[in-house]
N, C-alpha and C positions, 0 to 999 in steps of 0.2 A: 064288514072291514075290509079295508083293501091289506094284501096280505102283500112284503116285499123284502126281499133276500140283498143282501149287504158284501158284497164284495172288496178286496182289499177295506178293508172298514174302519184301522187306523181306530183313531178315541172315540169316534162317533159323532164327529159333526154333521156329515150328512144323514146320518141316522135322527138324531134328535131335531128336525127339523120336520121332517116324517110324521114322529111321535106326536110332534107337538101339533099336529095336524090332521092326527084323526088314524092314521097307517099303522100295522102291527108287523113291526120287525119281527121278521119268523127266525134268521141266523145271518150274524158275522162273521165272515171268515178275515182272518189275517196273517202272519207268520211271526208278528211283534208279539211276544208277552206279555210286555208292560202295558202296548194298547189295547190290547185285547183284556188286558182287566180293568181299564178306565171305562174301555167298553161295556163288561158286564155291570159295572158299578152304574153308569149313568144311560143304560140303554135296556130298561127294565121286562122279563119278558123273554127277549132273545137270546137264544142258543149259542155260543159263543165257541168255535173250530180255530186251532192251531192249525193251518196247513197251507205248504208253499201252494200255490194255485196250478200247479206243474202237477199236480199228486192226488189232483182232487177229481172225482170222476162223476158227473151229473149227477148218474144214478146214484153216488153217494149221499148227494143234496139231497134226493128225493127219498132217498129212503130214512134221513133224518126229517123232513120238516115234512114228508110225510103228502104233501100236495102243490101243485105248480104255483110259482108267486105269479102275481098281479103285476108287482114291477122288479125289474133289477135295476138296483143301485151301485156304483163303485168309481174307486179312484185308483185305476195303477199305478205305479210308479212315472214319476217327471223324468224325474233325473237323465234319462237317453234325451230327452225332449229337448230340456231348458237352456238358454244359454249362459246362465249363471257357471254351469257345468263345463270347468273346462276340459275335460276330458271326453264329452260328448263329438259321437264320430263325427268327420263328416260327412258322409252319405247321409242323407236324406232317409231313406229307405234300408239300408242296413240300420239306423238306430231303432227299425220296427224289426227287422225281421233279421237280423247277426246278434243285436246286444240283447243278452239274457234277462234284463232286465226289461229291456225295451219290446221284445217276446210276452211277458206275462199281459200286453194288452190284447195277445190275439186268444192265451186263454180264455181274458174275460170274453170276447168275442163266441170263441168257443162252447163256453156254459152258456150262454144266454141261447146262443142256435139249440141247444141241445132243449134248455126249458123253456121256451118261446114265452118269454113273458106278455104282456100287452104292449106295457112301454117299458124299454131299459133308458137310464142314464148314465153314461157317462163321461166322468170329469179330470181334467188335465190341462196343461199349459196351452196358451194359444197356438205354440210351435210345434204341436202333435201333428196340425194337418201344417204344416208348409211344404209347399212346393209337390213332387209325387203324390208326399205321406195323405194330403187329402182325394186324393181318386184310389190310393192303397186300402184307404181305411173304411169307405163308401163301400169299393170290390169285399172286400172281406164280410163286412154285413149283409150285402146283398146276398152272400157266397152260403150263409146259413139263414136266408130266408127274410132279411128285413130287406123290403125294396126303396121304402123310402129314410130316408138318413139325413137329418139335420143338424149342421155346426151351428149352433147355439152360442156366441160369443156374451159373456155377462159380468155386467161389472156389481160387485160386492156391495159398494160403495151405495149402489140404489136403492137397496133393501137394507139402510141405515146398518151398515157393518162401517164400525169405525176407521177401518182403513183401506186403501187404496188394493185393489185387486181385481184382476182382468182373468178370467177364465174361460176357456171354454167344456161346455157340455152338448156333448154328441149323442142323439137320441132320436125316435123314430118317430116324433111328435114336435112341430118348431117349439120353442117354446122362448118367451116373452116376458121380462119383470118390466113393469109399472116404475118409473120413479118416483121415489119417494121425495117430497116436496123440502123434505128436513133431512137433512146430512148430523150426523153424528160426528164431535171435533173432539181430539185425545183427552180433553180438561174435561168435555163432559164425560165421554166414558170412564175415565178415572175417580168423578166423580164418587165420594160417598164411601170410599176405602176405607180401613183406619189405616195410621200410619205403620208398618211393619216391623219397624223396630222397638213400638212398645209391647214387642212381644203380645198381643192378643192372638188366643188362638183362633186362627183365620186360616180356612183353606188353601195351601196352596200360596203362600200368601208371605214367605223369608227372604230375606237378604238373602241375594248374592254376593258370596265374597269377592273383594278385589285386591291387587296389591295396593299400594300406597302408591306405586308410580304410576300407574295407571290412572289412581283416583285423581292423582295430580294433573294428567294428561286430561282425561274427562272434564274436571274442572275449568278447562280453556275452553270447551267447544260449546260454538253459539248452538242456538236452535235451529235446525237446518246442515248444521255440521258433522262429519263423520270419522273417528277415529282409523277404522279400516278402510283401504281401495284396495279391490284385486280387481283383474281383466277377466272379461267372461269367454267364452268358446267364439262367440260372435265378436270378439277385438273390445267388446265397449268396455268400460270402465264401471264398474259397481262398488256398491259403497254397505256398510255395516258397522253398527256400533253408534246411529245418529241419535244425536239430537233431539228429541222429538217436539216438534212445535203446537204448542197448546191449543191454538186456534185452528186449526189443520185436522184433514186426516191424518193418520201414519202411513207411512208407507207399505208398501206389501208385507205382509208379516210370511216368512218360508220357514223352514225347518230352522235352519242356523241362523236365523237373524235374533241379534240381540239389541235392544235399545235404552239408552239414556233416560231416565224421567224427564221430563220436562223443567225443574227445578232445582231438584235433589241432584250429587253425581254418585249414582248408583244405574246398573241396570234395573229395568222395570221387575215386578216379580215375575211367577209366573203365572199368580193371577190378575195380575194388571195386563200382560203380554194378553192373557187368553178375553178379557173385557175388549180389546182390538179389535178381536177376532167376534165379537156376539153374540160368546157364550156366559150362559148366566152364572153366578156365583156357586149354584149349588152342583156345576159338570166339578165333577173332583177329576184329578187325573194322580197316575201312579207311575211308578219308577224312579228313576234319580232324578235330581231338578235339566241335567240337562235333555234327558229321555221324555220329560214335561215338557219341555219349549218345544221339542220337535216335533213331538204330535200336535201341540198347536198349529203348528206353520205349514204342516203337512193336513191337515185337516179343511173340511170345506166349510164356511162359516156357517152357523144354523141360522144366522139371521138371513142369509141365501137361500138355504137348502129348504127354509119352512116358505119360502115364498115360489119356489121350484115345486116343492110339497103339494100348497094351494092351486096350484094351476092343473096338474097331474089330477087331481083330484076330482077338480074342476071337469075335464075331460072323460075321465074313468066314471063317472055320473050321468055324462053324455052319453054312454052306452059306444065308448069306443071298442 
């Protein structure tokens, strides 16, 4: 059984796909207490360690797991790189080398270089390789011993995730996902859930309270309309609180994303939002409701993760 450690592990979306493909998750590290509570509940057998990665020595990891991992996965914070963040630094390299959150990416690379896994996979927004950033990241991985670096841009919807999600997976092997012929729309993703107003005990499926004023505004939204518009760092207008179209894929689910139900004048429940990201109903989220929404939006969809894990397993089986 191939062994994995998970850096910036979040709520376990990335790990879940690997578990489903038969990998053993040895360790998950994150600084967020509620994310780790979710992770430990759903990624059975994994040790969880609440730490700031800047303070983690690679020898500490070896002491905990007792061996070198075959694979290191992780999702450093995307806030320094995403154009949705209007506070993003203007200079591309400053986002990696000056921004404190951006520098966490360098600590991922540091640990990969120290532990020398056979394969590493680092997920982030595609803008992490804008301009000179691509060459800076390649140089950093080269510097710690990995001469081959691939920038794999993957779409979660190609692996039957019910929402649009384009992300980059930087690794030392090429990763290509075969597009599934069937795509899952919003209506199909939400099908079968009980009505949250019926007070059935169903995990993470409670209605989020809204003011009467906001409900009246929501009632006027047609499919695809948004209640909130805001400007990103790139000058583009972004939208939030979108009423979902039942026959289409959902827009990209982000940490701050909230969606309006296609037919009802309410926000999606946490469970409904989790389904848009391909989480099974058995994956239980902990923390406040807002924290649960954030955990989902910051995760790698398990449906995509499993497709990646399947390819990595094949490469390892071939003796990589």
